C-alpha positions, 0 to 999 in steps of 0.5 A: 737566197738568190732572187732570180725568178721574179727579175726574170718575170719582170724582164719578160713583162717589159720585153713583152711591152717592148716587142709589142711596141716595135711590132706596132711601130713597124709591122702593124703601121706598114700593113695599116698604111698599105691597107689605107692606100689600097682602099683609097686608091680603089675609091679614087679609081671608081671616081675616075672611071665615072668621070671618064665615062660621064664627062671626059668622054663627052668632051672628046665626043664634042657633046660638052665643052671644056668649061662645062666639064671644068665646072662639074669637076671642080665641085667633085675635086673639092669633095674628094680633096684632090686634083683632077686632071684630063691628060691626052695621049701625048701627055699634055694636061688639057684640064686641071681643076687646080688651075682652071683656064690654063692652056694645055701643059705637057708633062715631061716624060709622061708614059702611061706604061709606068703604072705597070699592072696597077692603076695607081702609084705614089710619088711626085708624078714626074716632078709635077708636085713638091710633096708625095701624092697618090695618083690614080688613072682611068683611060678615056675610051671613045668608040673603042679608042683611047683618047686620053686619061683621067688622073686624080691626085690626092696628097699622101699626107691625108692617108698618113693621118688616117693610118696614124689614127688607126695605129693609135687604136692599136697603141691603145689596145697594146696599152690595155693588154700591157695593163692586163698583163700587169694585173696577171703579173700581180696575181702570179706574184701573190698566187705563185711567186710568194708561196714558192718563196715561202716554200723555198725558205722553209726548204732551206730551214729543213736543209739546215736541220730546223724542222720547226719551220711551218709553211704558211700556204693554204691554197687549194691547188698544187702549191697548197698541196706541196706546202701541206706535204712539206709541212707533213714531211717536216713534222715526220722528220722532226720526230725522227731524231726522237724515234732514233733515240728511243730505238737506240735506248730500247735496243741498248736496254734489251741488250744490256740486261742479259749481258749484265746478267751473263757478265755478273754470273761469269765473274761470280763463277770465276772469283768463286762467289758461286760454288762449283756445285751451283754452277749448273744452275747459273749456267742454265741462266746464262744459256737462257739469257744467251737464247734471249739475245739470239732471239732479239738479234734474229727479230731485229734482222727479220724486222729490218728485212720487212722494213725495206722496200721490195721484200720478196714473198713466195706466194703459193696456195696452201691450206690455212686450216692445216697450217693453224693445226700444225702451228698449235701443236708446237705449243703443246708443252707450254699449254700443258704447263698452264693448262691452256686449251685451244678452240679451233673454229675452222671453216670447212675441212680445207681452206686455201689461201694465196700467201707466203706460207712460211711468213704466215706460219710466223704470224700465227706463231707470234700471235699464239705465243703472245696469247699464251704469255698473257693468258690465265691458267686454266683458260682457252684460246680460240682460233677461228677462220671465216670466209667473206668477199674473197677474203679469209679472216683469221682470228686469234682470241684469248681471255687474258689480261687484255691491253689498256686502251691507251696502248692499243695503237702503240703495240705495233711499235718496235720494242713497245711493251705495255706496263701490264706485260712487263711483269709477265713477259720476261723473254719478250723482245717487244718486236713480235707484233711489229714483225706480224704487222710488217708481214701482213702489210707486205701481203697487202692485207690488214690486221686489227686488235680488239682488246678489253683490259681484264677481259682478253684480246683478239687479233684479226688479220686477212688473207686473200682466198686462193683464186682456184677456190674462188672460181670453184665457189663462183661456179 
């Protein structure tokens, strides 16, 4: 069996980790550093604005000396871990907290418009530093006139360290997510992958014809339901071959017996074993066996038609009481021979049902024929119709030999005959009740059998009450 699913899951898991790492390394780090830079620039800008209004402005207003400002700003510079400059409008540094007491130093190429619309920039600030700095400026305004600028420089290395600390948290979070995904992968392995492997192996065994293999999956979910369904299917398929052998054996037996009789009698007549004056008797036996073969063939065809899906029914509304009376009349000759009478207990003069009339006639014929076969001489057969909950219950009850308890569930099987019936049912094919059940089920209805050995048997089946009659009863 090719194992392709699990390697794909592992590859997807590793790909998830790799993509997460690349996202944090590039995208997340870039966003984090930009956030830190912007936040620090805003903080330094607030400081530069305070210096511009409280200290530098006093210098240009001649209320404070440069040394006094130097003393104040040096302390602030240490606190901010940065350099603070005061630059005049010509670009000369007149105060530098990193080099106190120095003469004004020009900054070559200084142009405040280089900052653009922002109040900060990163770089070496016109090559004044050897490492990259974050430079923030604020104008010094005295009497509505710009007299110079406060510039604060802070190494970007400190921002990088801070950003790296935040990104480290992101890496730790990714590690936890990666671990959580690994736990999910393990759960998936035991809950989904391993059961699927078991199901796949079993399916391979079924495809090879080994239906003994059982799927050891018992979870209460869709996979467990699938495993149970496949186990049930395997069990059904496992019995299919035995059923086929049994079916062929039964068909062969039921065909072989009359064919053997026909062949034997014909050979006896041809070789003179049976004299001419007795041939009429044996010709009637041959005719009887031929009719038996014809009935068996018709029954097989009928049963096969109902066994296929999509059997078409000609549903009409008809009087089931009238149908029962007409069907009973067809057995008048046979009933007279055994002195069997019918008790008809029918609800109302007319009782309409919605069904296929010809098929229901066949059901009634088979059930009544069955009752007559196994009824004692001088007995009665009771046929009753009752109405309940928009259903019509039809009962055919005899007082015959009954059916053994262990055979009741088997009577619906094709070709099945109870041991008690084999001595009496010489003309039966063992298909009558199978056909009855198929017809009733094709109507979406049910049929049941109640029998006590030595007491009698009752078959009860249901039919839907005709809608017109149902509406009339409701009104």
